[in-house]
C-alpha positions in Angstrom: -21.8 2.6 21.8 -24.7 3.4 19.3 -26.7 6.6 19.5 -30.3 6.8 18.5 -32.2 9.7 17.0 -32.5 12.5 19.4 -29.3 11.6 21.3 -26.4 14.0 21.5 -22.7 13.0 21.6 -20.7 13.3 24.8 -18.8 16.6 25.1 -15.3 16.5 23.7 -12.8 17.8 26.3 -10.5 20.5 25.1 -7.8 20.2 27.7 -4.9 18.4 25.9 -3.4 17.3 29.2 -6.4 15.4 30.4 -8.0 14.5 27.2 -6.7 10.9 27.1 -8.4 10.3 30.5 -11.8 11.8 29.8 -14.7 9.6 30.6 -18.1 9.5 29.1 -21.3 7.6 29.6 -24.1 6.6 27.2 -27.3 8.7 27.5 -30.7 7.1 27.7 -31.7 5.8 24.3 -34.7 7.4 22.6 -37.4 5.3 20.8 -36.6 4.7 17.2 -39.1 4.2 14.4 -40.6 0.6 14.3 -38.8 -2.1 12.2 -35.9 0.2 11.5 -32.6 0.6 13.2 -31.4 4.2 13.1 -28.7 6.1 14.8 -26.4 9.1 14.5 -22.6 9.0 14.1 -20.2 10.4 16.7 -18.9 14.0 16.6 -21.2 15.3 13.8 -22.6 18.8 13.4 -26.4 19.2 12.9 -27.8 16.6 15.2 -31.4 17.6 14.6 -32.0 17.9 10.8 -30.6 14.7 9.1 -30.9 11.1 10.1 -28.4 8.3 9.5 -29.6 4.8 8.5 -27.6 1.6 9.0 -26.8 -0.7 6.1 -29.3 -3.3 7.4 -32.1 -0.8 7.1 -34.6 -0.8 4.2 -33.6 2.7 3.3 -30.3 4.0 1.8 -27.6 5.6 3.9 -26.7 9.2 3.1 -23.3 10.5 3.7 -23.4 12.1 7.2 -20.7 14.6 6.1 -21.8 15.7 2.7 -18.8 17.3 0.9 -16.9 18.5 4.0 -14.7 21.4 3.2 -12.4 21.1 6.2 -11.3 18.7 8.9 -13.2 20.8 11.5 -16.5 19.4 10.2 -15.5 16.0 11.7 -15.4 17.5 15.2 -11.9 16.0 15.8 -10.2 16.6 19.1 -8.3 19.8 19.5 -4.8 18.3 19.5 -5.6 16.6 16.1 -6.9 19.7 14.5 -3.8 21.6 15.7 -1.5 18.9 14.2 -3.4 19.0 10.9 -3.0 22.8 10.8 0.7 22.6 11.6 1.1 20.0 8.8 -0.6 22.2 6.3 -3.7 20.0 5.8 -7.0 21.8 5.6 -9.3 19.9 3.2 -9.9 16.1 3.4 -9.6 13.9 0.3 -12.6 11.9 -0.9 -11.5 8.7 0.8 -11.0 10.6 4.0 -14.4 12.4 3.9 -16.1 9.0 3.3 -14.1 6.8 5.6 -13.5 8.9 8.7 -17.2 9.3 9.7 -17.8 5.6 9.4 -14.6 4.7 11.4 -15.5 7.2 14.1 -18.9 5.5 14.5 -17.2 2.3 15.5 -18.3 0.4 12.4 -16.2 -2.1 10.6 -15.0 -0.7 7.3 -13.8 -2.2 3.9 -12.3 0.7 1.9 -10.6 0.9 -1.5 -9.1 3.9 -3.3 -6.3 4.7 -5.7 -2.8 5.0 -4.2 -1.7 8.4 -3.2 -5.2 9.6 -2.1 -4.6 9.7 1.6 -5.7 6.3 2.8 -3.3 6.4 5.7 -4.8 9.5 7.3 -8.2 8.0 6.7 -7.6 5.4 9.5 -4.9 7.2 11.6 -7.2 10.1 12.4 -10.1 8.0 13.6 -7.7 5.8 15.6 -6.2 8.8 17.4 -9.7 10.2 18.0 -10.8 7.0 19.5 -7.9 6.8 21.9 -8.3 10.5 23.0 -12.1 10.2 23.7 -12.5 6.7 25.2 -11.2 5.6 28.6 -8.4 3.0 28.3 -8.5 -0.4 30.0 -5.9 -1.4 32.5 -2.8 -3.0 30.9 0.3 -2.2 28.8 -0.7 -3.7 25.5 -1.6 -1.7 22.5 -5.1 -0.3 22.0 -4.7 0.0 18.2 -2.8 -2.5 16.0 -2.0 -1.7 12.4 -0.7 -4.5 10.2 1.2 -3.7 7.0 2.9 -6.0 4.4 6.3 -4.3 4.2 8.7 -2.5 6.5 8.7 0.7 4.4 4.9 1.0 4.6 5.0 0.3 8.4 7.5 3.0 8.8 5.4 5.5 6.8 2.3 4.7 8.8 4.2 5.1 12.1 5.5 8.4 10.8 2.0 9.7 10.0 0.9 8.6 13.5 3.7 10.6 15.1 2.9 13.6 12.8 -0.8 13.8 13.7 -0.3 12.7 17.4 2.5 15.2 18.1 0.4 17.2 20.5 -0.9 14.2 22.5 0.6 11.9 25.1 -0.1 8.8 23.1 2.7 6.4 22.6 3.3 4.5 19.3 5.8 1.8 18.3 7.1 -0.1 15.3 7.7 -3.8 15.0 9.3 -4.9 11.7 12.0 -7.3 10.5 15.5 -6.5 9.5 16.4 -5.0 13.0 17.4 -6.5 16.3 14.8 -7.9 18.7 16.1 -6.2 21.9 14.6 -2.7 21.4 11.3 -4.2 20.2 11.1 -6.4 23.3 11.6 -3.4 25.5 9.0 -1.5 23.6 6.4 -4.2 24.2 7.3 -4.5 27.9 7.1 -0.8 28.6 3.7 -0.4 27.0 2.2 1.7 24.2 -1.1 2.8 22.7 -0.6 2.2 19.0 1.5 -0.5 17.4 2.4 -0.7 13.7 3.8 -4.1 12.7 4.5 -6.5 9.9 2.9 -10.0 10.5 6.1 -12.0 10.4 8.0 -10.2 13.2 4.9 -9.8 15.3 4.3 -13.5 15.2 7.9 -14.0 16.5 7.1 -11.8 19.5 3.8 -13.5 20.1 5.6 -16.8 20.2 7.8 -15.4 23.0 4.7 -14.3 25.0 5.6 -10.6 24.7 2.5 -9.3 22.8 -0.4 -8.5 25.1 -3.7 -7.8 23.2 -6.0 -7.8 26.2 -7.0 -4.2 25.8 -7.0 -3.9 22.0 -9.9 -2.0 20.5 -9.0 -1.4 16.8 -7.4 -3.6 14.2 -6.3 -2.0 10.9 -5.2 -4.0 7.8 -3.4 -1.7 5.5 -2.7 -2.7 1.9 -4.4 -5.9 2.6 -4.2 -7.2 -1.0 -0.4 -7.0 -1.0 -0.3 -8.6 2.4 -2.2 -11.6 1.0 -0.1 -11.7 -2.2 3.0 -12.0 -0.1 1.6 -15.1 1.7 0.5 -13.5 5.0 -2.9 -15.1 5.0 -2.2 -17.6 7.8 -0.2 -15.1 9.9 -2.9 -12.5 9.7 -5.6 -15.1 10.7 -3.3 -16.3 13.5 -2.9 -12.8 14.9 -6.7 -12.1 14.6 -7.5 -15.2 16.6 -5.6 -13.7 19.6 -7.4 -10.4 19.5 -10.7 -9.5 21.3 -13.8 -10.4 19.4 -15.5 -7.1 20.2 -12.8 -5.1 18.4 -13.4 -2.8 15.5 -11.7 -3.8 12.2 -10.7 -1.5 9.3 -9.4 -3.0 6.0 -7.8 -0.7 3.5 -6.7 -1.8 0.1 -6.0 -0.5 -3.4 -8.2 -3.3 -4.7 -11.1 -5.3 -3.3 -10.8 -8.3 -5.5 -10.2 -12.1 -5.0 -8.8 -13.1 -1.6 -9.3 -9.6 -0.1 -13.0 -10.0 -0.2 -12.8 -13.5 1.2 -10.7 -12.6 4.2 -12.8 -9.5 4.8 -15.8 -11.8 5.3 -13.9 -13.8 7.9 -12.4 -10.9 9.9 -15.0 -8.1 9.5 -18.5 -7.9 11.0 -21.2 -6.2 8.9 -18.7 -3.8 7.3 -19.5 -0.6 5.4 -17.9 -0.9 2.0 -16.4 2.2 0.3 -15.0 1.7 -3.2 -13.9 4.9 -4.7 -11.7 3.4 -7.4 -11.6 0.0 -9.0 -8.7 -1.5 -11.0 -10.5 -0.5 -14.2 -10.3 3.2 -13.4 -7.4 4.9 -15.2 -5.0 7.0 -13.3 -5.8 10.4 -14.9 -2.6 12.0 -13.5 -0.4 9.3 -14.9 0.5 8.9 -18.6 1.0 5.2 -19.4 2.7 3.7 -22.4 4.9 0.7 -23.3 7.8 0.1 -25.6 8.1 -3.2 -27.4 11.6 -4.7 -27.3 13.2 -7.6 -29.2 15.9 -8.8 -26.7 17.5 -8.0 -23.4 20.1 -5.8 -25.0 17.4 -3.9 -26.9 15.6 -3.4 -23.6 18.8 -1.9 -22.1 19.2 0.4 -25.1 15.7 1.7 -24.8 16.2 2.2 -21.0 19.3 4.3 -21.6 17.5 6.5 -24.0 14.6 6.9 -21.6 16.9 8.0 -18.8 18.4 10.7 -21.0 14.9 12.4 -21.1 15.3 15.9 -19.6 11.8 15.7 -18.1 12.9 12.8 -16.0 13.8 14.3 -12.6 13.6 11.1 -10.5 12.6 7.6 -11.5 11.9 4.2 -9.9 12.8 1.2 -12.1 11.2 -2.1 -11.2 12.8 -5.4 -11.8 11.5 -8.9 -11.2 14.4 -10.2 -8.9 16.7 -8.9 -6.2 19.8 -10.0 -8.2 18.4 -8.3 -11.3 18.0 -5.0 -9.3 21.6 -5.2 -8.1 22.9 -5.9 -11.6 20.9 -3.2 -13.3 21.9 -0.6 -10.7 25.5 -1.5 -11.2 25.2 -1.3 -14.9 23.5 2.1 -14.8 26.1 3.4 -12.4 28.7 2.4 -14.9 27.0 4.7 -17.4 27.2 7.6 -15.1 23.8 7.6 -13.5 23.4 8.2 -9.8 21.3 5.2 -8.7 20.9 2.7 -5.9 19.2 -0.7 -5.5 16.4 -1.5 -3.1 15.1 -5.0 -2.3 14.3 -7.4 0.5 17.8 -8.8 1.1 19.0 -5.4 2.3 19.0 -4.7 6.1 16.4 -2.2 7.3 19.0 0.5 8.0 20.4 0.3 4.4 16.9 0.4 2.9 16.0 3.5 4.9 19.3 5.2 3.9 18.5 4.4 0.2 15.0 5.9 0.4 16.3 9.0 2.2 19.0 9.5 -0.5 16.3 9.4 -3.1 14.1 11.8 -1.1 17.0 14.3 -0.6 18.0 14.2 -4.3 21.4 12.4 -3.8 20.1 9.5 -5.9 18.2 10.1 -9.1 17.3 6.6 -10.0 16.1 3.8 -7.7 16.2 0.3 -9.0 13.9 -1.8 -6.9 11.8 -4.9 -6.6 8.1 -4.8 -5.6 9.2 -4.0 -2.1 9.1 -0.4 -3.3 5.7 -0.6 -4.9 3.9 0.2 -1.6 4.6 2.4 1.4 7.2 4.7 -0.2 5.7 8.2 -0.5 8.1 10.2 -2.7 6.7 13.4 -4.2 9.6 14.0 -6.6 9.3 10.8 -8.7 8.4 11.8 -12.2 8.7 8.4 -13.9 8.1 4.8 -13.1 9.7 2.3 -15.5 8.8 -1.4 -15.5 12.0 -2.9 -16.7 10.4 -6.3 -15.9 6.6 -6.6 -15.9 5.2 -7.8 -12.6 4.1 -11.5 -12.2 1.0 -10.5 -10.4 -1.1 -8.1 -12.5 -2.4 -6.1 -9.5 1.2 -5.1 -8.7 1.2 -3.0 -11.9 -1.3 -0.7 -10.3 0.8 -0.2 -7.2 4.0 0.3 -9.1 2.7 3.1 -11.3 1.1 4.7 -8.2 4.6 5.7 -7.0 4.3 8.7 -9.4 1.5 11.2 -9.9 0.9 11.6 -6.2 -0.8 14.4 -4.3 -2.1 16.2 -7.4 1.2 15.9 -9.4 1.5 14.3 -12.8 3.7 11.4 -13.7 4.7 9.0 -16.5 4.7 5.2 -16.3 6.6 3.3 -19.0 6.7 -0.5 -19.4 9.4 -2.3 -21.4 7.8 -5.4 -23.0 9.9 -8.2 -24.5 8.8 -11.2 -26.5 8.3 -13.3 -23.3 6.2 -10.7 -21.6 3.1 -10.8 -23.8 1.2 -13.0 -21.4 1.9 -10.7 -18.4 0.9 -7.7 -20.6 -2.4 -9.4 -21.5 -3.2 -10.0 -17.8 -2.5 -6.4 -16.9 -4.7 -5.0 -19.7 -7.5 -7.4 -18.8 -7.3 -6.3 -15.2 -7.2 -2.6 -15.9 -9.7 -2.7 -18.7 -7.8 -0.6 -21.2 -5.1 -1.1 -23.8 -1.7 0.5 -23.1 -0.3 2.8 -25.8 2.3 1.0 -27.9 5.5 2.6 -29.1 8.2 1.1 -31.2 11.5 2.2 -32.6 12.6 4.3 -29.7 16.1 2.7 -30.0 17.4 0.5 -32.8 17.7 -3.2 -32.2 21.3 -3.9 -31.4 23.2 -6.1 -33.8 24.1 -8.4 -30.9 20.4 -9.2 -30.5 20.4 -11.0 -33.9 23.5 -13.1 -33.1 25.4 -11.8 -36.2 27.1 -8.7 -37.4 26.1 -8.9 -41.1 22.9 -9.3 -43.1 23.3 -13.0 -43.8 20.9 -15.3 -42.0 22.4 -17.2 -39.1 23.9 -20.6 -40.1 22.0 -23.6 -38.7 22.3 -27.3 -39.0 21.8 -28.9 -42.5 18.7 -30.7 -43.4 20.6 -33.9 -43.9 19.8 -36.3 -41.0 23.4 -37.0 -40.2 24.4 -33.3 -40.0 24.6 -31.9 -36.6 25.0 -35.3 -34.9 28.1 -36.1 -32.8 31.0 -37.6 -34.8 30.8 -41.0 -33.0 27.1 -41.4 -34.0 27.8 -40.4 -37.6 30.5 -43.1 -37.9 28.2 -45.6 -36.4 25.5 -44.8 -39.0 28.1 -45.3 -41.8 29.1 -48.7 -40.5 25.5 -49.8 -40.4 24.9 -48.7 -44.0 28.1 -50.4 -45.2 
């Protein structure tokens, strides 16, 4: 529904018991100015003074909520305001103040902001508001679908939904891999309002005919850039083809480059674009530097010295492979560090226990692959260490975003070997700035040179026969004789 100038929004019921069943009807539209499409957003204070112009208008669109100082300015439903107050949230972040009004209008949205700035609440609150103020269609399928690239991120989103929806009767569910199918099948059969899922497992349930999207109203793609990097382009398109075409679509991502922009053009209709941070904006709360290393053993020596830093309270160390994470975690444990690995080969229960151990302080160091670069919100992480640089330069942004969250400061350190110079160049070109170099933190181990003295290593002689197998040397002698 779109409201024109002079229209007023429907009253928001305050009874938490009947709020999900409240009905409303569209008032008679007023005449708008010629050759210009103008309307006002939902649940907005001051309906008489300002006007709100669509993107397809010849005029620019002002922010309908200029510098909101509290969530009350959004005119959210009473149960949501109560949950926000109980959670200790009083002032929205910049991405929330910009995205929530657009999402509450019913417009498609393409939004980008730095990690740790509250993107999850920026789509969870409008989704809950939509469900509480619009009458549901008949059926048991979800009315809101949130797709995420990883299990950890899906679990975090579902936790935020439960947190803000605690005083409502809305039902939410989680569909991810690494767990048995039985409970998820019962969840889909019993019905729910909000569904958070990873594309792969959701496709499995769709193949069994268990997913009913007949009453779906809102699709959210969270961390869309990571989803595409992990090869979920075709599954996402396949899921979108089964959804109603009149749905609202919100796409949230840390970056809006490359394939993200392409798929947004295919799935979103006339979206409002909000870009509060690009990849070339430096994380002011995160100190970034790198250490040049000469060999793997030198890299391990530098890492051991970094972990002895008294300012390091908790750290996440990123490796390139799952096997590398296991090996490094075992090696660090042998040096007396309390650490644990985290990667995609672990079952979901083991991954959740590992994250909870880090959150509770039982584990000081987490050695992980890029599965931990998104969806893990840990406020106590003081350092992020890239033991191996990421293959995809964009993943560097998400890795370092695990520290310096929610107003805290953090440190991101990268260990760069001789074979990492190309990856480093890609990262610096993407971010637009040169990382601070540091050398000599730890001496180069003698084992790195392949010798224990100062003599140069012995190599083959310059004579053509030297270094050849004995049979070939004898053959050459016979030919010469």
